[in-house]
gemmi code that builds the backbone of each chain (N, CA, C; Angstrom):
import gemmi

chains = {
    "A": [
        ("MET", (2.563, -11.096, 18.988), (2.127, -11.680, 17.718), (1.495, -10.588, 16.857)),
        ("ASP", (2.037, -10.411, 15.666), (1.521, -9.395, 14.738), (0.839, -10.076, 13.560)),
        ("VAL", (-0.187, -9.423, 13.031), (-0.976, -10.010, 11.954), (-1.105, -9.011, 10.803)),
        ("SER", (-0.880, -9.486, 9.577), (-1.173, -8.702, 8.373), (-2.243, -9.460, 7.593)),
        ("ARG", (-3.440, -8.891, 7.592), (-4.596, -9.559, 6.987), (-4.623, -9.345, 5.485)),
        ("ALA", (-4.869, -10.436, 4.751), (-4.996, -10.322, 3.293), (-6.124, -9.359, 2.917)),
        ("ASP", (-7.220, -9.402, 3.671), (-8.373, -8.594, 3.253), (-8.235, -7.125, 3.662)),
        ("GLU", (-7.155, -6.798, 4.342), (-6.887, -5.393, 4.690), (-5.606, -4.886, 4.039)),
        ("GLY", (-4.926, -5.757, 3.306), (-3.637, -5.378, 2.736), (-3.781, -4.436, 1.544)),
        ("THR", (-2.790, -3.589, 1.375), (-2.767, -2.650, 0.253), (-1.692, -3.090, -0.737)),
        ("PHE", (-2.095, -3.202, -2.004), (-1.128, -3.491, -3.063), (-0.720, -2.190, -3.727)),
        ("GLU", (0.582, -2.019, -3.898), (1.102, -0.827, -4.579), (1.740, -1.234, -5.897)),
        ("ARG", (1.573, -0.383, -6.893), (2.160, -0.655, -8.200), (3.680, -0.508, -8.121)),
        ("GLY", (4.405, -1.496, -8.644), (5.861, -1.411, -8.673), (6.317, -0.295, -9.598)),
        ("ASP", (7.264, 0.504, -9.148), (7.666, 1.678, -9.913), (8.755, 1.344, -10.943)),
        ("ASP", (8.932, 2.267, -11.903), (9.833, 2.023, -13.034), (11.307, 2.048, -12.647)),
        ("ALA", (11.615, 2.454, -11.431), (13.012, 2.440, -10.983), (13.432, 1.052, -10.495)),
        ("ARG", (12.453, 0.162, -10.326), (12.764, -1.163, -9.782), (12.172, -2.305, -10.608)),
        ("PHE", (11.151, -1.988, -11.441), (10.419, -3.053, -12.133), (10.181, -2.705, -13.590)),
        ("THR", (10.034, -3.753, -14.399), (9.634, -3.637, -15.804), (8.278, -4.309, -15.947)),
        ("GLY", (7.306, -3.630, -16.541), (5.982, -4.213, -16.713), (5.119, -4.033, -15.476)),
        ("GLU", (3.946, -4.690, -15.495), (2.976, -4.460, -14.417), (3.220, -5.406, -13.251)),
        ("VAL", (3.558, -4.812, -12.120), (3.892, -5.552, -10.901), (3.154, -4.894, -9.738)),
        ("TRP", (2.558, -5.716, -8.879), (1.844, -5.209, -7.709), (2.405, -5.857, -6.460)),
        ("LEU", (2.696, -5.041, -5.447), (3.372, -5.523, -4.240), (2.571, -5.196, -2.986)),
        ("ARG", (2.502, -6.158, -2.111), (1.931, -5.934, -0.777), (3.013, -6.201, 0.262)),
        ("SER", (3.383, -5.176, 1.008), (4.323, -5.363, 2.112), (3.544, -5.841, 3.326)),
        ("THR", (4.116, -6.786, 4.068), (3.390, -7.259, 5.245), (4.178, -6.945, 6.515)),
        ("LEU", (4.830, -7.921, 7.105), (5.453, -7.747, 8.416), (6.968, -7.874, 8.335)),
        ("ALA", (7.645, -7.302, 9.311), (9.097, -7.428, 9.442), (9.420, -7.815, 10.882)),
        ("ASP", (10.573, -8.428, 11.070), (10.995, -8.761, 12.433), (12.228, -7.953, 12.824)),
        ("ASP", (12.740, -8.233, 14.023), (13.867, -7.459, 14.547), (15.178, -7.808, 13.849)),
        ("ARG", (15.184, -8.913, 13.083), (16.383, -9.321, 12.368), (16.392, -8.747, 10.951)),
        ("GLU", (15.455, -7.823, 10.692), (15.357, -7.163, 9.383), (14.927, -8.106, 8.275)),
        ("THR", (14.240, -9.186, 8.646), (13.584, -10.024, 7.641), (12.174, -9.485, 7.450)),
        ("ASN", (11.733, -9.402, 6.208), (10.367, -8.954, 5.938), (9.734, -9.806, 4.855)),
        ("ILE", (8.386, -9.824, 4.876), (7.620, -10.694, 3.982), (6.795, -9.827, 3.041)),
        ("GLY", (6.942, -10.066, 1.740), (6.154, -9.351, 0.741), (5.442, -10.328, -0.180)),
        ("ILE", (4.273, -9.917, -0.693), (3.519, -10.698, -1.668), (3.604, -9.919, -2.976)),
        ("VAL", (3.996, -10.592, -4.064), (4.238, -9.876, -5.318), (3.514, -10.571, -6.470)),
        ("HIS", (2.782, -9.784, -7.245), (2.077, -10.262, -8.443), (2.747, -9.655, -9.679)),
        ("PHE", (3.175, -10.514, -10.590), (3.784, -10.082, -11.850), (2.861, -10.463, -13.010)),
        ("SER", (2.640, -9.558, -13.960), (2.014, -9.934, -15.225), (3.016, -10.729, -16.057)),
        ("PRO", (2.545, -11.451, -17.100), (3.494, -12.183, -17.943), (4.594, -11.259, -18.475)),
        ("GLY", (5.840, -11.671, -18.350), (6.967, -10.884, -18.835), (7.382, -9.742, -17.922)),
        ("ALA", (6.557, -9.404, -16.958), (6.949, -8.353, -16.001), (8.014, -8.913, -15.071)),
        ("ARG", (8.937, -8.064, -14.617), (10.050, -8.564, -13.800), (10.713, -7.436, -13.028)),
        ("THR", (11.448, -7.864, -12.014), (12.278, -6.916, -11.261), (13.440, -6.445, -12.136)),
        ("HIS", (14.056, -5.352, -11.759), (15.393, -5.027, -12.250), (16.385, -5.973, -11.567)),
        ("TRP", (17.600, -6.000, -12.079), (18.669, -6.672, -11.338), (18.752, -6.056, -9.936)),
        ("HIS", (18.883, -6.882, -8.930), (19.006, -6.370, -7.563), (19.646, -7.444, -6.688)),
        ("ARG", (20.046, -7.022, -5.488), (20.604, -8.003, -4.537), (20.207, -7.614, -3.118)),
        ("HIS", (20.056, -8.648, -2.301), (19.621, -8.469, -0.910), (20.800, -8.753, 0.014)),
        ("PRO", (21.074, -7.845, 0.954), (22.219, -8.059, 1.852), (22.091, -9.333, 2.682)),
        ("GLY", (20.854, -9.752, 2.998), (20.668, -10.971, 3.776), (20.091, -12.118, 2.956)),
        ("GLY", (20.090, -12.007, 1.638), (19.515, -13.049, 0.793), (17.997, -12.982, 0.736)),
        ("GLN", (17.419, -13.936, 0.025), (15.963, -13.922, -0.199), (15.465, -15.342, -0.480)),
        ("PHE", (14.317, -15.674, 0.112), (13.580, -16.876, -0.273), (12.358, -16.459, -1.096)),
        ("LEU", (12.022, -17.255, -2.098), (10.802, -17.056, -2.886), (9.967, -18.328, -2.815)),
        ("PHE", (8.667, -18.169, -2.573), (7.723, -19.293, -2.552), (6.679, -19.054, -3.623)),
        ("GLY", (6.543, -19.973, -4.582), (5.582, -19.827, -5.671), (4.165, -20.125, -5.214)),
        ("VAL", (3.252, -19.159, -5.394), (1.849, -19.336, -4.987), (0.992, -19.722, -6.185)),
        ("SER", (1.176, -19.033, -7.311), (0.370, -19.315, -8.503), (1.122, -18.853, -9.745)),
        ("GLY", (0.763, -19.428, -10.900), (1.410, -19.065, -12.153), (2.788, -19.689, -12.282)),
        ("ARG", (3.593, -19.089, -13.148), (4.970, -19.562, -13.366), (5.898, -18.362, -13.481)),
        ("GLY", (7.113, -18.507, -12.939), (8.047, -17.395, -12.955), (9.425, -17.796, -13.440)),
        ("ARG", (10.215, -16.778, -13.733), (11.631, -16.972, -14.041), (12.458, -16.299, -12.962)),
        ("VAL", (13.447, -17.025, -12.473), (14.351, -16.510, -11.445), (15.767, -16.856, -11.882)),
        ("ARG", (16.640, -15.864, -11.875), (18.005, -16.158, -12.341), (19.014, -15.251, -11.654)),
        ("THR", (20.120, -15.838, -11.262), (21.275, -15.108, -10.765), (22.185, -14.803, -11.945)),
        ("ARG", (22.723, -13.589, -11.970), (23.601, -13.171, -13.087), (24.732, -14.180, -13.292)),
        ("GLY", (24.893, -14.607, -14.552), (25.971, -15.531, -14.881), (25.636, -16.997, -14.659)),
        ("GLU", (24.428, -17.274, -14.162), (24.035, -18.664, -13.916), (22.823, -19.031, -14.772)),
        ("ASP", (22.507, -20.337, -14.776), (21.274, -20.764, -15.433), (20.061, -20.295, -14.628)),
        ("GLY", (18.950, -20.119, -15.341), (17.727, -19.685, -14.673), (16.903, -20.862, -14.175)),
        ("HIS", (15.932, -20.560, -13.315), (15.020, -21.562, -12.777), (13.587, -21.091, -12.981)),
        ("VAL", (12.714, -22.020, -13.370), (11.289, -21.717, -13.467), (10.662, -21.988, -12.101)),
        ("LEU", (10.017, -20.966, -11.556), (9.370, -21.070, -10.236), (7.908, -21.438, -10.436)),
        ("GLN", (7.498, -22.566, -9.856), (6.112, -23.017, -9.974), (5.489, -23.097, -8.579)),
        ("PRO", (4.155, -23.212, -8.521), (3.508, -23.225, -7.201), (4.077, -24.307, -6.283)),
        ("GLY", (4.393, -23.924, -5.076), (4.962, -24.835, -4.089), (6.466, -24.913, -4.109)),
        ("ASP", (7.091, -24.398, -5.161), (8.558, -24.366, -5.206), (9.090, -23.295, -4.247)),
        ("VAL", (10.267, -23.556, -3.696), (10.975, -22.574, -2.875), (12.364, -22.379, -3.471)),
        ("ILE", (12.745, -21.136, -3.677), (14.082, -20.809, -4.173), (14.767, -19.923, -3.146)),
        ("HIS", (16.058, -20.184, -2.921), (16.847, -19.292, -2.075), (17.921, -18.618, -2.909)),
        ("VAL", (17.992, -17.302, -2.792), (19.011, -16.502, -3.456), (19.964, -16.007, -2.369)),
        ("GLY", (21.232, -16.275, -2.524), (22.199, -15.937, -1.482), (22.409, -14.441, -1.307)),
        ("PRO", (22.943, -14.049, -0.157), (23.256, -12.641, 0.105), (24.184, -12.079, -0.964)),
        ("GLY", (23.828, -10.915, -1.471), (24.705, -10.234, -2.405), (24.644, -10.716, -3.842)),
        ("GLU", (23.848, -11.746, -4.148), (23.738, -12.255, -5.526), (22.862, -11.327, -6.364)),
        ("TRP", (23.433, -10.815, -7.470), (22.623, -10.028, -8.407), (21.678, -10.968, -9.142)),
        ("HIS", (20.391, -10.710, -9.075), (19.405, -11.630, -9.638), (18.152, -10.874, -10.057)),
        ("PHE", (17.268, -11.571, -10.738), (15.930, -11.011, -11.032), (14.885, -12.099, -10.856)),
        ("HIS", (13.611, -11.670, -10.733), (12.486, -12.591, -10.774), (11.313, -11.901, -11.432)),
        ("GLY", (10.427, -12.729, -12.016), (9.253, -12.175, -12.675), (8.406, -13.282, -13.247)),
        ("GLY", (7.322, -12.920, -13.948), (6.518, -13.926, -14.642), (7.312, -14.499, -15.802)),
        ("THR", (6.884, -15.671, -16.309), (7.481, -16.140, -17.561), (6.901, -15.306, -18.703)),
        ("GLY", (7.352, -15.576, -19.928), (6.819, -14.821, -21.057), (5.332, -15.009, -21.262)),
        ("ASP", (4.808, -16.178, -20.884), (3.395, -16.460, -21.157), (2.556, -16.698, -19.910)),
        ("SER", (3.106, -16.408, -18.734), (2.341, -16.665, -17.505), (2.590, -15.584, -16.463)),
        ("PRO", (1.534, -15.171, -15.768), (1.743, -14.329, -14.590), (2.337, -15.169, -13.457)),
        ("LEU", (2.731, -14.496, -12.409), (3.329, -15.158, -11.243), (2.889, -14.426, -9.980)),
        ("VAL", (2.521, -15.202, -8.975), (2.371, -14.668, -7.612), (3.369, -15.417, -6.748)),
        ("HIS", (4.218, -14.668, -6.047), (5.115, -15.322, -5.098), (5.150, -14.576, -3.785)),
        ("VAL", (5.513, -15.325, -2.742), (5.852, -14.731, -1.451), (7.354, -14.520, -1.456)),
        ("ALA", (7.799, -13.346, -1.025), (9.229, -13.064, -0.914), (9.587, -12.884, 0.559)),
        ("VAL", (10.605, -13.617, 0.991), (11.144, -13.489, 2.350), (12.488, -12.806, 2.200)),
        ("ASN", (12.538, -11.529, 2.527), (13.691, -10.690, 2.224), (14.538, -10.487, 3.468)),
        ("GLY", (15.827, -10.802, 3.367), (16.692, -10.698, 4.533), (17.577, -9.463, 4.506)),
        ("GLY", (17.775, -8.869, 5.679), (18.821, -7.861, 5.825), (18.571, -6.527, 5.193)),
        ("ALA", (17.445, -5.928, 5.543), (17.157, -4.544, 5.145), (16.964, -4.411, 3.633)),
        ("ALA", (17.065, -3.180, 3.136), (16.667, -2.860, 1.763), (17.628, -3.446, 0.738)),
        ("PRO", (17.096, -3.910, -0.404), (17.964, -4.391, -1.477), (18.652, -3.237, -2.193)),
        ("GLU", (19.722, -3.595, -2.895), (20.385, -2.636, -3.780), (19.870, -2.888, -5.201)),
        ("TRP", (19.459, -1.820, -5.889), (18.837, -1.961, -7.210), (19.800, -1.575, -8.315)),
        ("GLY", (19.736, -2.329, -9.420), (20.582, -2.064, -10.576), (19.770, -1.792, -11.826)),
        ("ASP", (20.331, -2.186, -12.961), (19.720, -1.890, -14.259), (18.495, -2.770, -14.531)),
        ("PRO", (17.627, -2.310, -15.443), (16.543, -3.179, -15.915), (17.104, -4.443, -16.551)),
        ("VAL", (16.322, -5.499, -16.522), (16.693, -6.760, -17.171), (16.231, -6.684, -18.627)),
        ("ARG", (17.209, -6.632, -19.531), (16.885, -6.533, -20.958), (16.240, -7.828, -21.445)),
        ("ASP", (15.511, -7.738, -22.570), (14.801, -8.911, -23.081), (15.745, -10.090, -23.311)),
        ("GLU", (16.966, -9.812, -23.801), (17.924, -10.893, -24.048), (18.325, -11.543, -22.717)),
        ("GLU", (18.518, -10.718, -21.697), (18.890, -11.246, -20.376), (17.733, -12.048, -19.760)),
        ("PHE", (16.523, -11.591, -20.044), (15.331, -12.269, -19.506), (15.170, -13.655, -20.139)),
        ("ALA", (15.581, -13.784, -21.407), (15.449, -15.055, -22.118), (16.649, -15.973, -21.900)),
        ("ASP", (17.784, -15.392, -21.535), (19.026, -16.146, -21.446), (18.999, -17.122, -20.262)),
        ("GLY", (19.498, -18.330, -20.475), (19.675, -19.276, -19.379), (18.427, -20.081, -19.027)),
        ("PHE", (17.382, -19.988, -19.922), (16.157, -20.765, -19.666), (15.920, -21.768, -20.797)),
    ],
    "B": [
        ("MET", (22.202, -20.026, -5.979), (20.735, -20.139, -5.947), (20.356, -21.605, -5.757)),
        ("ASP", (19.599, -21.886, -4.711), (19.137, -23.248, -4.421), (17.635, -23.350, -4.682)),
        ("VAL", (17.200, -24.534, -5.096), (15.801, -24.736, -5.453), (15.265, -25.981, -4.745)),
        ("SER", (14.082, -25.861, -4.144), (13.350, -27.012, -3.613), (12.059, -27.123, -4.401)),
        ("ARG", (11.969, -28.161, -5.232), (10.827, -28.327, -6.135), (9.651, -28.982, -5.425)),
        ("ALA", (8.469, -28.407, -5.616), (7.260, -29.003, -5.027), (7.089, -30.443, -5.506)),
        ("ASP", (7.369, -30.693, -6.792), (7.087, -32.035, -7.325), (8.152, -33.054, -6.951)),
        ("GLU", (9.189, -32.620, -6.243), (10.206, -33.558, -5.745), (10.254, -33.583, -4.221)),
        ("GLY", (9.430, -32.757, -3.592), (9.478, -32.638, -2.132), (8.885, -33.850, -1.435)),
        ("THR", (9.424, -34.153, -0.264), (8.925, -35.263, 0.548), (8.186, -34.712, 1.757)),
        ("PHE", (6.956, -35.173, 1.958), (6.210, -34.804, 3.165), (6.370, -35.905, 4.197)),
        ("GLU", (6.679, -35.493, 5.431), (6.802, -36.451, 6.529), (5.684, -36.209, 7.533)),
        ("ARG", (5.180, -37.298, 8.091), (4.143, -37.211, 9.100), (4.711, -36.595, 10.377)),
        ("GLY", (4.020, -35.589, 10.921), (4.440, -34.990, 12.182), (4.306, -35.996, 13.321)),
        ("ASP", (5.338, -36.084, 14.150), (5.339, -37.107, 15.201), (4.625, -36.620, 16.469)),
        ("ASP", (4.300, -37.594, 17.346), (3.489, -37.313, 18.532), (4.236, -36.520, 19.588)),
        ("ALA", (5.542, -36.364, 19.438), (6.302, -35.567, 20.404), (6.188, -34.070, 20.103)),
        ("ARG", (5.646, -33.742, 18.949), (5.563, -32.333, 18.552), (4.174, -31.906, 18.070)),
        ("PHE", (3.339, -32.904, 17.689), (2.056, -32.571, 17.066), (0.919, -33.420, 17.635)),
        ("THR", (-0.298, -32.866, 17.554), (-1.527, -33.582, 17.881), (-2.342, -33.702, 16.601)),
        ("GLY", (-2.798, -34.902, 16.270), (-3.596, -35.082, 15.063), (-2.714, -35.246, 13.836)),
        ("GLU", (-3.359, -35.249, 12.656), (-2.635, -35.570, 11.427), (-2.015, -34.316, 10.810)),
        ("VAL", (-0.704, -34.313, 10.773), (0.072, -33.169, 10.278), (1.146, -33.707, 9.340)),
        ("TRP", (1.324, -33.030, 8.201), (2.352, -33.432, 7.228), (3.248, -32.245, 6.929)),
        ("LEU", (4.560, -32.472, 6.971), (5.528, -31.382, 6.848), (6.509, -31.653, 5.716)),
        ("ARG", (6.782, -30.610, 4.972), (7.841, -30.666, 3.962), (8.890, -29.612, 4.314)),
        ("SER", (10.100, -30.064, 4.613), (11.208, -29.136, 4.843), (11.775, -28.733, 3.492)),
        ("THR", (12.122, -27.466, 3.341), (12.680, -27.035, 2.059), (14.115, -26.542, 2.256)),
        ("LEU", (14.331, -25.242, 2.243), (15.687, -24.692, 2.231), (15.980, -23.897, 3.498)),
        ("ALA", (17.267, -23.771, 3.792), (17.720, -22.950, 4.919), (18.838, -22.041, 4.431)),
        ("ASP", (19.033, -20.932, 5.124), (20.136, -20.040, 4.761), (21.189, -20.010, 5.860)),
        ("ASP", (22.211, -19.181, 5.666), (23.319, -19.122, 6.612), (22.941, -18.440, 7.922)),
        ("ARG", (21.785, -17.765, 7.921), (21.331, -17.095, 9.137), (20.421, -18.012, 9.953)),
        ("GLU", (20.369, -19.299, 9.580), (19.543, -20.281, 10.287), (18.054, -20.029, 10.130)),
        ("THR", (17.669, -19.345, 9.062), (16.259, -19.262, 8.707), (15.951, -20.420, 7.767)),
        ("ASN", (14.828, -21.093, 7.995), (14.432, -22.174, 7.093), (12.951, -22.092, 6.783)),
        ("ILE", (12.570, -22.707, 5.652), (11.202, -22.614, 5.146), (10.585, -23.995, 5.138)),
        ("GLY", (9.423, -24.138, 5.773), (8.697, -25.400, 5.772), (7.270, -25.204, 5.279)),
        ("ILE", (6.714, -26.251, 4.669), (5.315, -26.252, 4.241), (4.603, -27.260, 5.127)),
        ("VAL", (3.492, -26.843, 5.752), (2.828, -27.703, 6.727), (1.337, -27.812, 6.419)),
        ("HIS", (0.853, -29.062, 6.402), (-0.573, -29.355, 6.205), (-1.143, -29.925, 7.502)),
        ("PHE", (-2.185, -29.286, 8.023), (-2.875, -29.757, 9.222), (-4.287, -30.213, 8.853)),
        ("SER", (-4.715, -31.348, 9.394), (-6.129, -31.719, 9.318), (-6.920, -30.841, 10.283)),
        ("PRO", (-8.264, -30.792, 10.137), (-9.050, -30.001, 11.096), (-8.750, -30.430, 12.529)),
        ("GLY", (-8.481, -29.453, 13.391), (-8.208, -29.725, 14.796), (-6.801, -30.201, 15.088)),
        ("ALA", (-6.053, -30.579, 14.066), (-4.653, -30.972, 14.283), (-3.834, -29.716, 14.582)),
        ("ARG", (-2.802, -29.863, 15.409), (-2.026, -28.675, 15.812), (-0.658, -29.063, 16.353)),
        ("THR", (0.191, -28.070, 16.411), (1.490, -28.235, 17.057), (1.304, -28.343, 18.564)),
        ("HIS", (2.303, -28.852, 19.252), (2.404, -28.644, 20.688), (2.802, -27.180, 20.925)),
        ("TRP", (2.731, -26.765, 22.166), (3.323, -25.479, 22.525), (4.811, -25.515, 22.163)),
        ("HIS", (5.301, -24.447, 21.568), (6.720, -24.409, 21.219), (7.143, -22.957, 21.019)),
        ("ARG", (8.454, -22.761, 20.925), (8.959, -21.404, 20.677), (10.213, -21.475, 19.829)),
        ("HIS", (10.369, -20.429, 19.015), (11.499, -20.352, 18.077), (12.478, -19.287, 18.565)),
        ("PRO", (13.761, -19.629, 18.645), (14.738, -18.642, 19.142), (14.805, -17.382, 18.282)),
        ("GLY", (14.522, -17.520, 16.969), (14.551, -16.346, 16.092), (13.174, -15.912, 15.626)),
        ("GLY", (12.117, -16.422, 16.266), (10.769, -16.070, 15.842), (10.327, -16.850, 14.611)),
        ("GLN", (9.111, -16.552, 14.141), (8.522, -17.308, 13.033), (7.488, -16.461, 12.304)),
        ("PHE", (7.506, -16.541, 10.976), (6.420, -16.003, 10.156), (5.587, -17.172, 9.636)),
        ("LEU", (4.269, -16.970, 9.565), (3.368, -17.943, 8.949), (2.593, -17.264, 7.833)),
        ("PHE", (2.503, -17.928, 6.666), (1.734, -17.418, 5.525), (0.651, -18.439, 5.203)),
        ("GLY", (-0.607, -18.024, 5.246), (-1.715, -18.925, 4.977), (-1.883, -19.187, 3.484)),
        ("VAL", (-1.844, -20.478, 3.091), (-1.979, -20.864, 1.682), (-3.403, -21.299, 1.383)),
        ("SER", (-3.985, -22.136, 2.263), (-5.336, -22.637, 2.035), (-5.947, -23.051, 3.362)),
        ("GLY", (-7.282, -23.095, 3.414), (-7.985, -23.478, 4.624), (-7.993, -22.358, 5.650)),
        ("ARG", (-8.210, -22.752, 6.906), (-8.226, -21.776, 8.011), (-7.504, -22.375, 9.202)),
        ("GLY", (-6.764, -21.518, 9.926), (-6.007, -22.014, 11.062), (-6.223, -21.196, 12.316)),
        ("ARG", (-5.769, -21.765, 13.415), (-5.735, -21.042, 14.692), (-4.276, -20.882, 15.097)),
        ("VAL", (-3.923, -19.668, 15.510), (-2.565, -19.361, 15.949), (-2.691, -18.550, 17.231)),
        ("ARG", (-1.995, -18.957, 18.274), (-2.138, -18.220, 19.535), (-0.856, -18.299, 20.344)),
        ("THR", (-0.479, -17.169, 20.907), (0.602, -17.100, 21.883), (0.002, -17.281, 23.269)),
        ("ARG", (0.701, -18.045, 24.108), (0.212, -18.325, 25.461), (-0.115, -17.017, 26.198)),
        ("GLY", (-1.332, -16.970, 26.764), (-1.745, -15.804, 27.537), (-2.319, -14.679, 26.708)),
        ("GLU", (-2.373, -14.873, 25.385), (-2.919, -13.811, 24.515), (-4.140, -14.336, 23.765)),
        ("ASP", (-4.858, -13.404, 23.109), (-5.959, -13.821, 22.246), (-5.411, -14.528, 21.019)),
        ("GLY", (-6.228, -15.408, 20.451), (-5.820, -16.130, 19.259), (-6.169, -15.388, 17.987)),
        ("HIS", (-5.588, -15.840, 16.876), (-5.853, -15.259, 15.557), (-6.204, -16.384, 14.589)),
        ("VAL", (-7.218, -16.133, 13.759), (-7.546, -17.076, 12.696), (-6.702, -16.723, 11.483)),
        ("LEU", (-5.957, -17.709, 10.992), (-5.079, -17.517, 9.828), (-5.826, -17.951, 8.576)),
        ("GLN", (-5.975, -17.037, 7.637), (-6.669, -17.339, 6.391), (-5.717, -17.133, 5.215)),
        ("PRO", (-6.088, -17.649, 4.033), (-5.176, -17.536, 2.893), (-4.749, -16.095, 2.624)),
        ("GLY", (-3.469, -15.906, 2.468), (-2.918, -14.580, 2.208), (-2.547, -13.815, 3.463)),
        ("ASP", (-3.011, -14.269, 4.620), (-2.620, -13.620, 5.880), (-1.177, -13.964, 6.220)),
        ("VAL", (-0.515, -13.027, 6.884), (0.839, -13.267, 7.405), (0.815, -12.967, 8.902)),
        ("ILE", (1.339, -13.892, 9.696), (1.445, -13.695, 11.142), (2.912, -13.795, 11.524)),
        ("HIS", (3.345, -12.902, 12.421), (4.696, -13.011, 12.980), (4.606, -13.326, 14.464)),
        ("VAL", (5.337, -14.350, 14.867), (5.445, -14.742, 16.271), (6.852, -14.380, 16.720)),
        ("GLY", (6.950, -13.615, 17.784), (8.245, -13.106, 18.229), (9.152, -14.200, 18.783)),
        ("PRO", (10.464, -13.929, 18.836), (11.423, -14.881, 19.404), (11.046, -15.250, 20.836)),
        ("GLY", (11.077, -16.533, 21.121), (10.852, -16.986, 22.496), (9.409, -17.038, 22.936)),
        ("GLU", (8.454, -16.652, 22.082), (7.031, -16.698, 22.464), (6.511, -18.127, 22.391)),
        ("TRP", (5.978, -18.627, 23.516), (5.340, -19.945, 23.505), (4.021, -19.834, 22.761)),
        ("HIS", (3.849, -20.648, 21.731), (2.655, -20.509, 20.885), (2.301, -21.851, 20.248)),
        ("PHE", (1.137, -21.900, 19.586), (0.790, -23.071, 18.767), (0.143, -22.602, 17.477)),
        ("HIS", (0.072, -23.510, 16.504), (-0.709, -23.273, 15.287), (-1.264, -24.596, 14.806)),
        ("GLY", (-2.379, -24.509, 14.073), (-3.009, -25.712, 13.554), (-4.235, -25.350, 12.750)),
        ("GLY", (-4.957, -26.374, 12.275), (-6.227, -26.134, 11.604), (-7.250, -25.637, 12.608)),
        ("THR", (-8.342, -25.022, 12.135), (-9.454, -24.732, 13.049), (-10.177, -26.046, 13.318)),
        ("GLY", (-11.203, -25.988, 14.170), (-11.939, -27.210, 14.474), (-12.610, -27.820, 13.255)),
        ("ASP", (-12.992, -26.977, 12.291), (-13.750, -27.483, 11.144), (-13.048, -27.282, 9.803)),
        ("SER", (-11.775, -26.888, 9.822), (-11.078, -26.662, 8.546), (-9.643, -27.135, 8.620)),
        ("PRO", (-9.163, -27.750, 7.546), (-7.724, -27.991, 7.446), (-6.995, -26.678, 7.169)),
        ("LEU", (-5.695, -26.734, 7.243), (-4.859, -25.553, 7.020), (-3.587, -25.977, 6.296)),
        ("VAL", (-3.208, -25.197, 5.305), (-1.862, -25.289, 4.735), (-1.203, -23.940, 4.955)),
        ("HIS", (-0.024, -23.949, 5.574), (0.710, -22.696, 5.709), (2.180, -22.902, 5.367)),
        ("VAL", (2.814, -21.804, 4.972), (4.264, -21.741, 4.862), (4.780, -21.216, 6.194)),
        ("ALA", (5.816, -21.851, 6.724), (6.441, -21.392, 7.965), (7.859, -20.917, 7.663)),
        ("VAL", (8.163, -19.704, 8.094), (9.515, -19.147, 7.972), (10.080, -19.125, 9.387)),
        ("ASN", (10.967, -20.069, 9.657), (11.435, -20.311, 11.021), (12.806, -19.698, 11.234)),
        ("GLY", (12.941, -18.879, 12.263), (14.197, -18.186, 12.505), (14.993, -18.811, 13.626)),
        ("GLY", (16.314, -18.848, 13.451), (17.194, -19.147, 14.565), (17.212, -20.578, 15.030)),
        ("ALA", (17.478, -21.487, 14.130), (17.702, -22.894, 14.479), (16.453, -23.566, 15.036)),
        ("ALA", (16.649, -24.679, 15.717), (15.531, -25.554, 16.102), (14.672, -24.929, 17.197)),
        ("PRO", (13.351, -25.155, 17.129), (12.478, -24.672, 18.197), (12.606, -25.529, 19.452)),
        ("GLU", (12.155, -24.967, 20.564), (12.032, -25.720, 21.819), (10.579, -26.177, 21.942)),
        ("TRP", (10.398, -27.477, 22.222), (9.051, -28.047, 22.263), (8.569, -28.257, 23.686)),
        ("GLY", (7.253, -27.991, 23.905), (6.653, -28.164, 25.225), (5.507, -29.159, 25.187)),
        ("ASP", (4.525, -28.920, 26.041), (3.401, -29.849, 26.195), (2.424, -29.773, 25.018)),
        ("PRO", (1.625, -30.836, 24.848), (0.523, -30.767, 23.883), (-0.449, -29.635, 24.252)),
        ("VAL", (-1.131, -29.122, 23.255), (-2.161, -28.102, 23.467), (-3.475, -28.822, 23.770)),
        ("ARG", (-3.942, -28.694, 25.015), (-5.185, -29.362, 25.403), (-6.379, -28.738, 24.677)),
        ("ASP", (-7.480, -29.476, 24.614), (-8.655, -28.994, 23.887), (-9.139, -27.641, 24.427)),
        ("GLU", (-9.091, -27.449, 25.757), (-9.537, -26.178, 26.332), (-8.608, -25.048, 25.880)),
        ("GLU", (-7.302, -25.343, 25.822), (-6.330, -24.324, 25.379), (-6.503, -24.017, 23.893)),
        ("PHE", (-6.874, -25.066, 23.137), (-7.067, -24.899, 21.697), (-8.287, -24.015, 21.415)),
        ("ALA", (-9.303, -24.099, 22.302), (-10.535, -23.318, 22.108), (-10.434, -21.925, 22.725)),
        ("ASP", (-9.546, -21.763, 23.706), (-9.469, -20.519, 24.479), (-8.937, -19.368, 23.624)),
        ("GLY", (-9.557, -18.203, 23.770), (-9.008, -17.007, 23.122), (-9.445, -16.825, 21.678)),
        ("PHE", (-10.440, -17.641, 21.242), (-10.944, -17.491, 19.860), (-12.417, -17.088, 19.857)),
    ],
}
model = gemmi.Model(1)
for chain_id, residues in chains.items():
    chain = gemmi.Chain(chain_id)
    for i, (resn, *xyz) in enumerate(residues, 1):
        res = gemmi.Residue()
        res.name, res.seqid = resn, gemmi.SeqId(i, " ")
        for name, pos in zip(("N", "CA", "C"), xyz):
            atom = gemmi.Atom()
            atom.name, atom.element = name, gemmi.Element(name[0])
            atom.pos, atom.b_iso = gemmi.Position(*pos), 0.0
            res.add_atom(atom)
        chain.add_residue(res)
    model.add_chain(chain)
structure = gemmi.Structure()
structure.add_model(model)
structure.setup_entities()
C-alpha cells in the first residue's frame, strides 16, 4: 500500500509546451498497469494543449468549473462530482471555463500522453 | 467522451454482504481496460468487508477522514487530497474513522473485487 499525502505533495507549474495560462500539477502514485493519478489546478481560461492518452483518461471534478472537449465533438462542462472518460487516442483538452478556475483529479492510463498544439481561443470557445 | 453527472447520479446503499454500517455508493464510468470509478460515502465507523481487487485500487480522499489497511500491515488515515494505492490481490478494507465520515473516489482496476469476511472491531482498530 502506497500513500501520497496532500500535505507533503509538491505542485509544479505547468510548462508552456503543454499548457496555456496558469496551471499547477501534483503527481501522485502510479501502478504496474501504467495508470497514474494527478491533481491539477487551472486558473480561469487556463487549459491543456491538445493531447491524447494511449490508455485514455478519467477526470473527476473537485471544485470550480471546467471545459473538456474531444476534437470534432461538442464540449462538456465539468462540475464538482462529475466524472468524464476520454477514450484512448482521442485528441482532447481540459481546463477552467472562461470565468471559473477548476480543480480536477486526472486518472491517466497507459504511460505518457502525446502532446500537440495549443488550444486557440476559438477552439476553446467552440462546442460549448 | 462519456460523462457521469453528479446531479444525475444515483447513490445505492451498500449491502450487508460487502459493508458494515451505513455506506452509499455511486457507480460512474468504466473503460475498456476494466477500470471503473466509484464515489463512496461512509458514516463514522462504517467500512467495507475485507476484499481485494484483481487490478488494484486507488483511493482519493474528498472529505472527512478514513482508515485504510492491508491485512497484516499498518493502517493509513486517508484525508482530503491524499491518494492511496492498494496493490492487486491485497486483502484490505477502507471506511470512515471511528469519529469521522469519509467521502472518497475509488479507481478500481481489473473487474469485480473478491469479497471476504466483515472487518471486526478489533481489526478495524488494529494498526492505527
